[in-house]
C-alpha positions as CSV (number, residue, x, y, z in Angstrom):
1,M,5.9,-4.7,27.4
2,N,4.0,-2.1,25.4
3,I,5.5,0.4,23.0
4,W,3.4,3.3,21.8
5,L,4.4,4.8,18.5
6,D,1.6,7.4,18.1
7,D,4.0,10.3,18.5
8,S,6.9,8.8,16.7
9,D,8.1,9.2,13.1
10,I,9.2,5.9,11.6
11,A,11.5,6.2,8.6
12,I,10.6,3.7,5.8
13,P,13.5,2.9,3.5
14,Q,13.0,4.2,0.0
15,T,13.4,0.7,-1.4
16,R,10.3,-0.5,0.6
17,I,8.3,2.5,-0.6
18,S,9.3,1.8,-4.2
19,H,8.3,-1.9,-3.7
20,A,4.9,-0.9,-2.2
21,M,4.3,1.5,-5.2
22,K,5.1,-1.3,-7.7
23,L,2.6,-3.6,-6.0
24,L,0.0,-0.8,-5.9
25,E,0.4,-0.2,-9.6
26,I,-0.4,-3.9,-10.2
27,V,-3.6,-3.5,-8.1
28,R,-4.4,-0.2,-9.8
29,K,-4.2,-1.8,-13.2
30,S,-6.0,-5.1,-12.5
31,G,-7.9,-4.9,-9.2
32,G,-11.5,-4.6,-8.5
33,P,-13.2,-1.2,-8.5
34,E,-12.7,-0.5,-4.8
35,Q,-9.2,-1.9,-4.9
36,I,-8.3,0.3,-7.8
37,E,-9.6,3.5,-6.0
38,R,-7.8,2.6,-2.8
39,A,-4.5,1.9,-4.7
40,R,-4.8,5.2,-6.5
41,L,-5.2,7.1,-3.2
42,L,-2.4,5.2,-1.5
43,L,-0.1,5.9,-4.5
44,D,-0.8,9.6,-4.2
45,H,-0.1,9.4,-0.5
46,L,3.1,7.4,-0.8
47,N,4.3,10.0,-3.3
48,S,3.8,12.8,-0.8
49,E,5.8,13.9,2.1
50,N,3.1,12.6,4.4
51,A,3.6,8.9,3.8
52,T,3.6,6.8,6.9
53,A,4.5,3.3,8.0
54,A,0.7,2.7,8.1
55,D,0.4,3.6,4.4
56,F,3.1,1.1,3.6
57,A,1.4,-1.6,5.7
58,E,-2.0,-0.8,4.0
59,A,-0.3,-1.1,0.5
60,M,1.0,-4.6,1.4
61,A,-2.5,-5.6,2.8
62,L,-4.2,-4.3,-0.3
63,H,-1.9,-6.2,-2.6
64,D,-2.4,-9.4,-0.5
65,A,-6.2,-9.0,-0.8
66,Y,-5.8,-8.6,-4.5
67,L,-3.7,-11.7,-4.8
68,N,-6.2,-13.7,-2.7
69,D,-9.3,-12.5,-4.6
70,P,-10.6,-15.5,-6.5
71,Y,-12.7,-13.4,-8.9
72,L,-9.9,-11.3,-10.3
73,E,-7.5,-12.2,-13.1
74,K,-4.0,-11.8,-11.9
75,Q,-1.0,-10.3,-13.8
């Protein structure tokens, strides 16, 4: 079965958005240059009314990439 969500709004609980923002702050403070810029953009977007489930998923993926980057010192 396929479910298409292109035309649907998915509500993200505020606690998850807050969690994503905390993780992005970590990346923004200690990530690599590209990670820092992407975290900054995602933080701006998550603070707006236009935040989407895809933004939340990208925040989680960006934090995972930061954690798995062997060249960055972690907090």
